[in-house]
Residue, then its C-alpha position, 0 to 999 in steps of 0.5 A: m074550766s077555771l073560774y078565770q079562763p073566761f076572763l083571759d080569753y076574753a082579754i086575748a080576743e079584744l087585745g087581739q081585735r083592737l091592737d097590732l098584737q105580737p108575742y112578747p117573749i117568755p123565757a125558757g122554763f116559764e111558759r108553763k109550770a106544775a107541782t103536786v101539793g099535798k098529801g094522800k087523798n089532798q094531793e093536788e096538782v098546781g099548774t101556772a101558765s104564762y102568756a105575754f104579748q106586745s103592740s106598738k105602744l104597750r111593751q108587755i102585756r102579760a099574764a100569769h094564770v094559776q089553777g090548783g082546784q076550786s079553792l086556789q085560782v089566780l089571774n094576774f094580768v098587767i099591761f106595761p106601755h112603752l116608755n114614750y107614752d104617759l099612759p097608766f098600767f092596766g092592773a088586774d089581780l083576781v084570786t080565789l083563795p081557801g078564804g074567799h075571792l080578792i078582786a083588784l082592778d084599776m089603771q095604775p097611775l104614773f103620777r098619782d098627785d098630778p091633776a092634769y094627769q088625773a083629769k086625763y086618765t081618771e076622770p074619764i073612767w069614774p063613772i065605770f067605777e062608780a056603776h060597778r062599785q054599787h054592786l062591788p063594795w069596798g074590799g077594806d084596808f090594804p097597805d099604806e105603802a101601796k096607795p100611792f100606786f093605785s088610782p081613785a078609781f081602784l075597784w077593790t072588793r072581796p065578793a061572798e059568791t063565786e057567781v058574783v065573780q062570773t057576773r059582776v067582776f066579769e062585767a067590770f073587768k071588760d069594762y075596765l079593759h075597754a076603757y083602757l084600750n080607748f086611752v091606748a088608742q088616743a095615746v101619742p108619743v111623749a117627745d119631752s126629754c125630761r117627761l121621758q125621764d119622769i116616766e122611765q123613773a115612775q115606771l121603775r118605782y111601780l115595777r120595784y115596788r110590785a117585785e119586792k112586794d109581790p103577794a104571790r112570791g110565798m106561794f110561788r116559793r112553796f110550790y116550786g121553789e125560791e130560785w124559780t120563783e125569783e127569776y120569775i118575778h124578776g125576769f118575767l113578771f116585772d122585767l123593765e130592769r132587766q130589759l133596760a140593762k140589756a138595751g144599755 
């Protein structure tokens, strides 16, 4: 079993218990994709599986799960709220490469510099962040341009041991997801038209940034080619602009 399969199984089960979960359409050709990489004895198959759901408050809940042997395991799991809620995004990037593990967990804010927003969505999870930070130390620098898209409770770590991923990181993932679903349960629709515009623009800013800077782009291009990769990024992983264009 892959390193991150238990994370995915837990998330889907938890979402199913707590939300009115429905399938979210995955464009044809993206449910599963496989490629053979390497040569001779070093040949391995790399597979990417996609999962997607939606609920009354959440526009898209989606996961990309990449499995390519012990030294290539990736789970990118993101939740995008509907545009009439001011909920943050839930983001989990769980990455294992030949060089080690890279773990990023956050509730990524729409309005990072708004004290009222931080009081609503960051302060309640601060104890969770503090509890896990003791065992999952800061992972070092990340790009300045990315900082506006992360909350003060951003858990970013590079565990040396796989066992730490299976235990400490898994517990942090559960706690962050549970807290996020509590926010979802309490969320009420936004009616103010100016605030709704702000929410849409904040979501688009985040989506555009993530689509442009997706760290998996190079990996996917190498495995599956440029055309498939760009369509996967813009047509599934970060599809808000496409969906708005369709609706418009």
